[in-house]
C-alpha positions as CSV (number, residue, x, y, z in Angstrom):
1,M,0.9,0.7,20.7
2,R,-2.5,2.0,21.7
3,I,-5.4,1.5,19.3
4,G,-8.6,2.2,21.4
5,T,-10.7,1.5,24.4
6,D,-12.3,-1.8,25.4
7,I,-16.1,-1.1,25.3
8,K,-16.9,-3.7,28.0
9,K,-14.0,-3.1,30.4
10,D,-13.5,0.6,29.6
11,N,-9.7,0.3,29.6
12,E,-7.1,1.0,27.0
13,V,-6.3,-1.6,24.4
14,D,-2.9,-1.8,22.8
15,F,-0.8,-4.4,21.0
16,S,2.9,-5.0,20.7
17,T,5.0,-4.0,17.6
18,D,8.3,-5.3,19.0
19,Q,8.2,-8.0,16.4
20,S,7.1,-8.0,12.8
21,R,3.3,-8.2,12.5
22,V,0.8,-8.9,9.8
23,V,-2.4,-7.0,10.4
24,L,-5.8,-7.3,8.7
25,I,-8.3,-4.4,9.0
26,A,-11.7,-5.5,7.6
27,G,-15.1,-3.7,7.4
28,K,-17.8,-2.7,5.1
29,R,-17.9,0.7,3.5
30,G,-18.4,3.5,6.1
31,S,-17.6,1.3,9.1
32,G,-14.3,2.9,9.9
33,K,-11.8,0.7,8.1
34,S,-9.7,3.5,6.4
35,Y,-10.0,5.6,9.6
36,T,-8.4,2.8,11.6
37,L,-5.7,2.5,9.0
38,G,-5.0,6.1,9.6
39,V,-4.8,5.6,13.4
40,L,-2.3,2.8,13.0
41,T,-0.2,4.9,10.7
42,E,-0.1,7.7,13.2
43,E,0.9,5.3,16.0
44,L,3.7,3.7,13.9
45,F,5.2,7.0,12.8
46,L,8.8,7.9,13.9
47,D,9.8,4.4,15.0
48,N,9.5,2.8,11.5
49,L,9.8,3.5,7.8
50,L,6.2,3.7,6.6
51,L,4.9,3.2,3.1
52,L,1.1,3.5,2.7
53,I,-0.4,2.3,-0.6
54,D,-3.3,4.7,-1.3
55,P,-5.5,3.7,-4.3
56,L,-8.2,6.3,-3.5
57,G,-6.0,9.4,-2.9
58,I,-7.3,10.1,0.6
59,F,-4.3,9.8,2.9
60,W,-2.4,13.0,2.1
61,T,-4.3,14.7,4.9
62,F,-1.8,13.4,7.5
63,C,-0.3,16.9,7.1
64,L,-3.5,18.5,8.7
65,P,-4.5,18.4,12.3
66,N,-7.8,16.8,13.3
67,T,-9.8,20.0,13.9
68,E,-13.0,17.9,13.6
69,A,-12.3,15.9,16.7
70,N,-14.7,15.8,19.6
71,P,-13.8,18.6,22.0
72,K,-14.2,16.2,24.9
73,S,-12.0,13.6,23.3
74,E,-8.6,12.6,24.6
75,A,-6.9,13.8,21.4
76,L,-7.8,17.4,22.0
77,A,-7.8,17.2,25.8
78,L,-4.1,16.3,25.7
79,S,-3.4,18.7,22.8
80,Q,-2.5,15.7,20.6
81,A,-4.3,16.9,17.5
82,K,-1.5,17.9,15.1
83,N,-0.2,17.7,11.6
84,L,2.5,15.1,10.6
85,P,5.0,15.3,7.7
86,V,3.8,13.7,4.6
87,T,5.6,12.7,1.4
88,V,3.3,11.8,-1.4
89,L,4.9,9.6,-4.1
90,V,3.3,10.3,-7.5
91,P,3.7,8.1,-10.5
92,G,4.7,10.6,-13.1
93,D,4.6,14.4,-13.0
94,P,2.6,15.7,-10.0
95,I,1.5,18.8,-11.8
96,A,0.3,16.9,-14.8
97,R,-1.4,14.3,-12.6
98,Y,-3.3,16.6,-10.3
99,G,-3.6,19.8,-12.3
100,K,-1.6,23.0,-11.3
101,D,-4.3,24.4,-9.0
102,V,-4.7,21.2,-6.9
103,F,-1.0,20.7,-6.8
104,E,-0.3,24.2,-5.5
105,Q,-3.1,24.1,-3.0
106,K,-1.8,20.8,-1.5
107,L,1.7,22.3,-1.3
108,K,0.3,25.2,0.7
109,L,-1.3,22.8,3.1
110,G,2.0,21.1,3.7
111,V,2.3,18.1,1.3
112,E,5.7,17.3,-0.1
113,F,5.5,15.7,-3.5
114,R,8.1,13.4,-5.1
115,P,7.7,12.1,-8.6
116,L,8.1,8.3,-8.9
117,R,9.1,6.6,-12.1
118,L,10.3,3.1,-13.0
119,N,13.1,2.1,-15.2
120,P,12.2,-0.4,-17.9
121,S,14.9,-2.7,-16.5
122,D,12.9,-3.0,-13.3
123,I,10.5,-5.3,-15.2
124,S,11.6,-8.8,-16.2
125,P,11.2,-10.0,-19.8
126,S,8.3,-12.2,-18.7
127,G,6.9,-9.2,-16.8
128,W,6.9,-7.1,-20.0
129,C,4.8,-9.8,-21.7
130,E,2.4,-9.9,-18.8
131,L,2.1,-6.2,-18.9
132,F,0.6,-6.4,-22.4
133,D,-1.2,-9.6,-21.8
134,L,1.1,-11.5,-24.2
135,T,2.4,-15.1,-23.9
136,I,5.8,-16.4,-25.1
137,S,3.9,-18.8,-27.3
138,E,2.7,-16.1,-29.6
139,P,4.8,-13.9,-32.0
140,Q,4.5,-10.6,-30.2
141,G,5.2,-12.2,-26.8
142,I,8.3,-14.0,-28.2
143,A,9.6,-10.9,-29.8
144,L,9.1,-8.7,-26.7
145,F,10.6,-11.3,-24.5
146,R,13.7,-11.6,-26.7
147,A,14.1,-7.8,-26.9
148,A,13.9,-7.3,-23.1
149,Q,16.1,-10.3,-22.5
150,S,18.8,-8.9,-24.8
151,L,19.0,-5.8,-22.6
152,T,18.9,-7.4,-19.2
153,G,22.7,-7.4,-18.9
154,N,22.6,-3.6,-18.9
155,H,22.3,-1.8,-15.5
156,Y,19.3,0.0,-16.9
157,F,17.8,0.9,-20.2
158,S,15.2,3.2,-21.7
159,L,12.0,2.5,-23.6
160,D,13.6,3.8,-26.7
161,E,16.4,1.2,-26.4
162,L,13.7,-1.5,-25.9
163,M,12.0,-0.4,-29.0
164,E,15.3,-0.4,-30.9
165,A,16.0,-4.0,-29.7
166,V,12.6,-5.0,-31.1
167,M,13.3,-3.4,-34.5
168,E,16.9,-4.9,-34.7
169,D,15.8,-8.5,-34.0
170,P,15.9,-10.2,-37.5
171,K,13.5,-13.0,-36.5
172,P,10.1,-11.4,-36.0
173,Q,8.0,-10.3,-39.0
174,D,7.5,-6.6,-39.7
175,K,3.9,-6.6,-38.7
176,T,4.8,-8.2,-35.4
177,K,7.4,-5.5,-34.8
178,E,5.0,-2.7,-35.8
179,A,2.4,-4.0,-33.3
180,L,5.0,-4.1,-30.5
181,I,6.3,-0.6,-31.3
182,N,2.7,0.7,-31.1
183,R,2.3,-0.9,-27.6
184,L,5.6,0.4,-26.4
185,D,4.8,3.9,-27.7
186,M,1.6,3.7,-25.8
187,A,3.6,2.8,-22.7
188,K,5.5,6.1,-23.1
189,Q,2.2,8.0,-22.7
190,W,1.7,6.4,-19.3
191,D,4.5,8.7,-17.9
192,I,5.7,6.1,-15.4
193,F,9.0,5.2,-17.0
194,S,12.3,6.9,-16.7
195,S,15.4,6.7,-18.9
196,S,17.7,6.6,-15.9
197,D,18.2,4.4,-12.9
198,D,16.3,6.4,-10.2
199,Q,16.5,3.6,-7.5
200,I,12.9,4.3,-6.5
201,W,13.3,3.1,-2.9
202,K,15.4,6.2,-2.4
203,K,12.3,8.3,-3.0
204,L,11.0,7.3,0.4
205,S,11.6,9.6,3.4
206,S,12.6,8.3,6.8
207,N,11.2,11.5,8.4
208,S,7.7,11.5,7.1
209,I,4.8,9.2,6.2
210,N,5.2,8.0,2.7
211,V,2.0,7.8,0.7
212,L,2.0,6.2,-2.7
213,D,-0.9,7.8,-4.5
214,L,-2.2,5.4,-7.1
215,S,-5.5,7.3,-7.6
216,V,-3.8,9.3,-10.4
217,L,-3.5,6.2,-12.6
218,D,-6.1,4.8,-14.9
219,P,-7.9,2.1,-12.9
220,G,-8.4,0.1,-16.1
221,G,-6.2,-2.4,-17.8
222,Y,-2.4,-3.0,-17.6
223,G,-2.3,-3.1,-13.8
224,L,0.0,-0.2,-13.5
225,G,-0.6,0.3,-9.8
226,N,0.2,-3.3,-9.1
227,L,3.3,-3.0,-11.3
228,I,4.6,0.0,-9.3
229,V,3.9,-1.6,-5.9
230,S,5.7,-4.8,-7.1
231,V,8.9,-3.0,-8.1
232,L,9.0,-0.7,-5.1
233,C,8.3,-3.4,-2.5
234,R,10.7,-5.8,-4.2
235,D,13.5,-3.2,-3.8
236,L,12.6,-2.6,-0.2
237,F,12.5,-6.3,0.5
238,I,15.9,-6.9,-0.9
239,K,17.4,-3.8,0.8
240,R,16.0,-4.9,4.2
241,V,17.2,-8.5,3.8
242,K,20.8,-7.2,3.1
243,S,20.6,-4.8,6.0
244,R,19.5,-7.7,8.3
245,Q,22.5,-9.7,7.2
246,R,24.8,-6.8,8.2
247,E,23.1,-6.4,11.5
248,N,23.6,-10.1,12.3
249,L,27.3,-9.8,11.6
250,G,27.6,-6.8,13.9
251,L,28.2,-4.4,11.0
252,S,26.7,-0.9,11.3
253,E,23.4,-0.5,9.6
254,N,20.8,2.2,10.1
255,T,17.9,0.8,8.1
256,E,14.6,1.1,10.0
257,R,12.0,-1.6,10.2
258,I,9.5,-1.3,7.4
259,W,5.8,-1.2,7.7
260,L,3.8,-1.6,4.5
261,L,0.2,-0.4,4.8
262,I,-2.3,-1.2,1.9
263,D,-5.8,0.2,1.6
264,E,-8.2,-1.7,-0.7
265,A,-5.9,-4.7,-0.4
266,Q,-8.2,-6.9,-2.5
267,R,-6.8,-5.1,-5.6
268,F,-3.3,-6.3,-4.9
269,V,-3.7,-9.8,-3.4
270,P,-7.0,-11.0,-4.8
271,A,-8.2,-14.5,-4.2
272,G,-8.1,-16.7,-7.3
273,K,-6.4,-14.2,-9.5
274,S,-2.8,-13.1,-10.2
275,T,-1.4,-9.6,-10.2
276,F,2.0,-8.1,-10.6
277,S,2.3,-7.5,-6.9
278,K,0.7,-10.6,-5.5
279,D,3.6,-13.1,-5.3
280,L,5.9,-10.4,-3.9
281,L,3.4,-9.5,-1.2
282,I,2.9,-13.1,-0.2
283,S,6.7,-13.4,0.2
284,W,6.7,-10.2,2.2
285,V,4.3,-11.7,4.8
286,K,5.7,-15.2,4.8
287,E,9.4,-14.4,4.8
288,G,9.4,-10.9,6.3
289,R,9.6,-11.6,10.0
290,Q,13.4,-12.1,10.2
291,P,14.3,-9.0,8.1
292,G,11.9,-6.8,10.0
293,L,9.1,-6.4,7.5
294,S,5.5,-5.9,8.7
295,A,2.3,-5.3,6.7
296,V,-1.2,-4.0,7.2
297,F,-4.0,-5.1,4.8
298,A,-7.2,-3.1,4.9
299,T,-10.2,-4.3,2.9
300,Q,-14.0,-4.1,2.5
301,Q,-14.0,-7.6,1.2
302,P,-11.9,-10.1,3.3
303,S,-13.3,-12.9,1.1
304,G,-11.6,-11.3,-1.8
305,I,-8.1,-11.6,-0.2
306,D,-5.9,-14.5,-1.0
307,N,-5.8,-17.1,1.7
308,D,-2.0,-17.1,1.8
309,I,-2.3,-13.5,3.1
310,L,-5.2,-14.2,5.5
311,S,-3.5,-17.2,7.1
312,Q,-0.5,-15.1,8.0
313,C,-2.4,-12.4,9.8
314,D,-1.6,-12.4,13.6
315,L,-3.7,-9.3,14.4
316,I,-7.3,-8.8,13.2
317,L,-9.3,-5.5,13.5
318,C,-12.8,-6.3,12.2
319,H,-15.3,-3.5,11.8
320,R,-19.0,-4.1,10.9
321,L,-19.5,-6.8,8.3
322,S,-22.8,-8.2,6.9
323,N,-21.8,-10.2,3.9
324,R,-21.9,-14.0,4.6
325,E,-18.8,-14.8,2.4
326,D,-16.8,-12.1,4.2
327,I,-17.8,-13.3,7.6
328,A,-17.0,-16.9,6.6
329,A,-13.6,-16.0,5.3
330,L,-12.7,-14.4,8.7
331,N,-14.3,-17.2,10.6
332,K,-11.6,-19.5,9.2
333,L,-9.1,-17.6,11.4
334,S,-10.8,-18.6,14.6
335,Q,-8.3,-19.6,17.3
336,D,-8.3,-22.2,20.1
337,Y,-8.1,-19.6,22.8
338,L,-11.5,-18.2,21.8
339,G,-14.6,-19.5,23.5
340,N,-16.6,-19.6,20.3
341,E,-16.1,-19.2,16.6
342,L,-15.0,-15.8,15.4
343,K,-18.2,-15.1,13.6
344,T,-20.1,-15.2,16.9
345,Y,-18.1,-12.2,18.1
346,I,-18.2,-10.3,14.8
347,R,-22.0,-10.0,15.1
348,H,-21.5,-7.9,18.3
349,V,-19.8,-5.2,16.3
350,K,-22.6,-2.9,15.3
351,N,-21.6,0.8,15.4
352,Q,-19.3,2.9,13.3
353,G,-15.8,3.1,14.8
354,E,-16.2,-0.1,16.8
355,A,-14.0,-3.1,16.0
356,L,-13.3,-6.6,17.1
357,M,-9.6,-7.1,17.9
358,L,-8.1,-10.6,17.8
359,D,-4.4,-10.6,18.8
360,D,-2.6,-13.9,18.4
361,F,0.6,-12.7,20.2
362,S,-1.3,-12.0,23.4
363,E,-4.0,-14.5,22.7
364,R,-6.8,-12.1,23.6
365,M,-10.0,-10.8,22.0
366,A,-11.8,-7.5,22.7
367,I,-14.4,-5.3,21.2
368,L,-13.1,-1.8,21.2
369,K,-13.8,1.8,20.2
370,V,-11.0,2.9,17.9
371,K,-9.4,6.1,19.3
372,E,-9.7,9.4,17.4
373,R,-7.1,10.4,14.9
374,R,-4.7,13.2,15.6
375,T,-4.6,14.2,12.0
376,L,-7.5,14.9,9.6
377,H,-9.3,11.9,8.0
378,G,-9.5,12.3,4.2
379,G,-13.3,12.6,4.1
380,G,-14.5,14.4,0.9
381,E,-16.9,16.9,2.7
382,K,-14.3,18.0,5.2
383,I,-11.6,18.5,2.6
384,L,-13.9,20.5,0.4
385,K,-14.7,22.8,3.4
386,L,-10.9,23.1,4.0
387,F,-10.2,24.2,0.4
388,E,-13.1,26.7,0.6
389,K,-11.5,28.3,3.7
390,E,-8.1,28.5,2.0
391,K,-9.7,30.2,-1.1
392,E,-11.3,32.8,1.2
393,K,-7.9,33.9,2.7
């Protein structure tokens, strides 16, 4: 897979995706981190099932050709600038999340929307307690755990059934029940829960780039984005493991390899803190090679990524960094085949769009210029101009 051009040798730079990979894209704001994530996504399209976690709502623009490319660039010279099919997974109702005008405008530009909701049964009894920051040593935590546990034998259940289980439990006091009902009633307002078993992994399309837009959620408490990532990726993990078992037995199975791409990865696998998705994502990178699971973690703050993730990365694409802690975190990934420590080479990356590539599979290092995207990068100014042109028509 081609990623760019070696600045020193002026030849193409690529890397193998024949096996499962764990990729780290690092770089300070404005250095090209998200752009490179977009380039990788374009290159991986068609041969893999792609799920891109988008906390900022900037990756729906895969549906638009890169009309801003340099006319002398290879992308336009080879007529490769083009739009790609995009499926945006939206937690809740897309019209309510975006507003009718934005929703309809994006539809016109080629975005396909699919609402995504969890069933309450997707969350374990202890997960329900964690969601509301309760412990099973306090009355509300005990009552909520008991209510959720009493329903776990069901294939799926609704929030109303969970609330009913709380009320029917004879042990908690009335004030404890009332407090829990208030919390669960608030959860209804989040609009991320369904009363049916939707099997959310079926929302993913094999024929388009799947973008999970978490920008529509409140970035504050409750960790709803992490919760959705955890449930969705857990289901994909289990499905792919079962598919691999069938493949090993010679049974027919058409499940593609899965690439999980995460922007602002420090939100999901933070160093020194727990999140709903962290343990699952660590299992993804540690146990995913055999079932064909790959991952890309993009971050402005590599020092904020848990070491269990960093230590599994076999491909590093590092844009410009200046923070000492971030450079020190990456320097721990220095390999024996390098002539010097990694931090020595990081200092040579100075311009936007340049990146240091360290590939453990081929045991090579290069400073490269990342190639231009075929589709439009989700930069705010360019998108505003695009909307203005559409309004003029």
